[in-house]
N, C-alpha and C positions, 0 to 999 in steps of 0.2 A: 535203212537208219538214216533219217536225215542228220547230216552235218552242220556243226556251228560252221560262220566264218569268222575264225578268230583273226584280230588284230596283231599281226607278227611284227611288222617294221612300220615306221612313216620315216621320210626323207623328204628335203626339197631342194633345190639349186636357183639359183640368181645369177644371170651374166654379170660380168665385172661391171660393166659402164654403167654408172650411175647420172640419171639425168634431172636436175633440182629444178623445181620451179623458177629460181633466178636464170637458171641456164637456158630453161625454154624462153622465156618471157624477151630475152635477145633474138629468137627468130619468129616469135609469134605473138599478136597482140594482146598481150595477158599480162598480169603481176600475179606475184606469189602470193599477195593479199586475197587476189580475187579468186585463185584456185583454193587455197585455204579455205575460205568462206563458204564455198558452195560444194566443196567435197571432203575437206580434211586432208587433201594430198599433199606431201611435199617433195615427194621425188618418185621416182620410177627406174627400173632397169632395163637398158635396150640391148639387145641381142646384137653381138658383134658382126660385121658383115663375115658372109660365109659359116657362119652359125645359126643352124637349122632349128624348128623346132625338135627334131627327133635328138640334135647332140643335148638341149636341155632336158629333156624326157630321160635320156639315158644317164647324167650324171644324178638326175633326181633318183632313178631305179637304183642306182649303185648305193647311196646314200640308206634307202628304204631296205636295201637287202642286209645291208653292214648293220643295221639298227635290228633288224629281225635275226641276224647270224644264221643267215641262209645264202647258198651259192645261186648264181643264175642258173644252174643245171638242177634244181629244185623246183623251178617255175614251169608249169604247164601250160599257162595261159597269160597271154599279156594283152590288156585293155586300154588303150590309150582315147583318154577324152581331148578333142583341138577341134578348132576350128579354123584353125593355120597348118594345114598339114606340110609336108616337106613338097608334095607334088600332088597331083589330082589323084593318082594312084600309082603304085600301091602302097598300103595304109602304112602309116607312120609309124604304127607298132610293129611292122614287119621288120621296118628298117631298124628300129630298137631292138628288137629280137637277133637280127644280125649284128649288131654293136656287141651284145650280151654274150654273144657265142653260143646261142641257143638254135638248135637244129632239129628241135621236138615240138611237138603241142602245138599250140593256134596262139596266133593275133591278128587283131583287128581294131579297128576306131569306132568310136561312139560321135556323132556330133548333137551336141543340143547346146551349144556356145557355152555361157555360163554356168547351163546347170550341167553342164558335161560328166562332172565329177560325179556329182549323184547319181546320173542315168549311169555310167559306167561301172560303180559301184554297186547300184543295183542287179545289173547284168553279174556282175562277177559274185554275189551273194548267192543269185539265184542258179549260178552254174556249180556252184559248192554244193548247195543243199539239194541240187539234183543229182550229186555225183559225177557231175561232167567234168569237175576241177579241183585237184587238192590243193594247189598253191597257186596264188593268181596274184600277178603283179597289176595293179589299177594304179595308172599316170594320168594326171593333168598337165597337158604342157602346151604353150603358147608363145608365139612370136607376134602380136598383135599389131607392134610397131610397124610392121611391114604392110598392113591393109589401112593404115590411118591416113587421113586428108590432114596433114600437117598445117595448111591453111585454115582450118576450121577449127577454132579455137573451144568450141563447145565439146568438142569429141577427144580431139589431138590430146589432152590436159589430163585425159582420165584413164589412160592403158597404160600398160606395159607389159615387159616379157618375165617369162618365168616357168617351173615348172615343179610340180609334188607329186608323191608317188606313196603308195599303201602296199603293203603286202598282206594280204588276206589266206588265210590256211585252214586247213581242217585239224591242224594240231595246234594245240592252245600252247601259249607262250611259258616259259619256264618260270617267270614270276608267277608266284602264287596268289597275287591279288590281283591279277589279270581276271577282266570281264569276260563274257560270252561273246563280245563281237560285235557284228550287226543284229540290231534287234529287230529293226521293221525299216522298211522305205517307202516313200510315196512320191509319185511323179504324174506330173499333169503336163499340159499344153493346150494353144488354142493358136492356132493358124491364121484366125482372122486379124489378130493384131500385129503383123509380121511386119508391115508397113511402119510401124513406131521404131523399129531396133533391127538393122538389115544391112547388108553388103550389097552394094548396086552393081555386082558383077558375077560371073559364074561361067562354066566352060559351055553350057546348053545354051543359056540364055544371050550372053555377050561377048562370049569367047575371051573373055578377061578376068584378072583378078578381082577388080574391084573395089571400094573404099567403104568403110564404116559411115552408115548415116543415121540417127536418131533425133526422135523428138523427147529432150529429155524430161520436161516437165509431165509428160503422159505416160511416160516408163515408169517414172518415180511413184506415181500414183499405184498404178497397178500392182507395181513392185511390194510395196507396202502391203497392201492387202491381201496378195496371194502369198506372201512369205509367210504372214501372220496366219491365214489359214491353213496351210499346209502342214506347217508345225504342230499346229493343234490336232488335225487330222492325222497325221504320222502319229503321234500320241497316244492319241484317241485308240487307235487302231488297236494298240498292245496294252490298253486300260492303264495308260500312264499318264499324269497331270503334267503338266507344263510346269508347275513350282515344284515338282522332285528331280527335275534334271539339274545337274550340276553346272553344266557349261555348254555355251552356244558358240557354233563356229559357222557365222555368215559368210556367204560369198561377200568378197571383200569390194564392194562397187562404190560405194558412196558413205562416207561416214554420216550423212543426214539420214541416210536410209537405215542404217544399222540403228540410230537411235530413235528412228520412228518406230520400228518394228518393236523396240525392244520397251519402247514406253507403251504400244499397244497391248503388250503381252506382260506388261507390268514386270520387267525383267531388270535385275538389279546390272548396274553398269559394268560392276567387276567381273559379271557373269560371262558378258560378250566378250569373245575374243576379237579385238581390232589391229590390224596390219595394213589397214590400207595407208595409211600415213607413208608407210615405208616404201610399197612395192606398188602402189595403186591397184587398178582393175586388171589382173592378169587372167579375167575368163576363167576356163575351167582348171586353172592353175591357183587358183586364189583359196580355195578353201584348204587344199592340203599344206599350202605354203602357210597359212593361219594355224593349223593343228599341228604341224610339225614344229612351229615358233613356239607355242603354248605349252608344247611336250618338252622342248630342249629347255625353257626357263622356269620349268619344274610347277607350272599351274595345274595342267593336267596331270594327273597321276595314272595308274593302274588301278581300276577299279571304278574308275569316274564314269557316271553317265554324259554323253555328250549329244546334242543336235547340232546337225548338219543342215543348213538350208540355202538354196540358190534361187536365182531368177535369172533368164536369159532371152535373148533373142529367140524370136519363133511366135509367139512367146511360150519359153519352156518354165517350168519350174517344179521346186519337190524339195523334199526333206529327208533325211535320214536318221535313226536314232542308233546311237552305238553305245555299247558298254567295254571300255576302254581296258 
């Protein structure tokens, strides 16, 4: 018998340090107006010295577990989506596993850049539905500030650090209005476009960490098309119309991308959760951060249908239809 992947809890965490556009303009050739106009971003959060991706993910995991009213010992699988792991290996998920005091089950990382949370969610859903997991902790966590070229104003203004988490379970939440959880996921990639958004380093190629590089205008065009198409395909696979979906929680890359996708699909602005102004692009962490924000402020309620969607380096992209 196939189990549902119920959404038991959601949580997030942001570092203490806020870096505003005005503060950034003191060290980078940019202005608050320039950043706002092109991205919609007003500030971002920066991890403290010595604060690693695992530390952010751990804090988000605790918040999600508290929301789920579950103990860390209930978790039998941890999947972390990140492109900024603590170490080349072991997986950041295993470090979080230790921090949580879990010495059973399994833990591993998924690397799909900004699409990472969608990919990790898809894997978690498949593991639950195949009977390989009962309570899965899915985390998106990033310290992108560590791979930015702070002299490149076209990229360093876009990104920040943060983490978000979700607990998926075979056990339905106590709230009678709760939905069935993960309805469908849709994943795609195209390695031919990797030179448009990448990090110019790695253990095998350069033996360095490298810095993020991006050709922004080309990424923008691909993102709008692929995001729109993936949402339509994800919904169509389960005989759902885009117009029937209550909420849309996109990867928080750029306000202009969010608006372009919304216009293409004829979505109401109020339906699209936007938190990019607040925490900038946090890569794999941005979707769970935005989702947690909308749940906490009461917009997204139990029983709501939600479409998640993301686009990232690789290129990778995808969507997930949920019934919260």
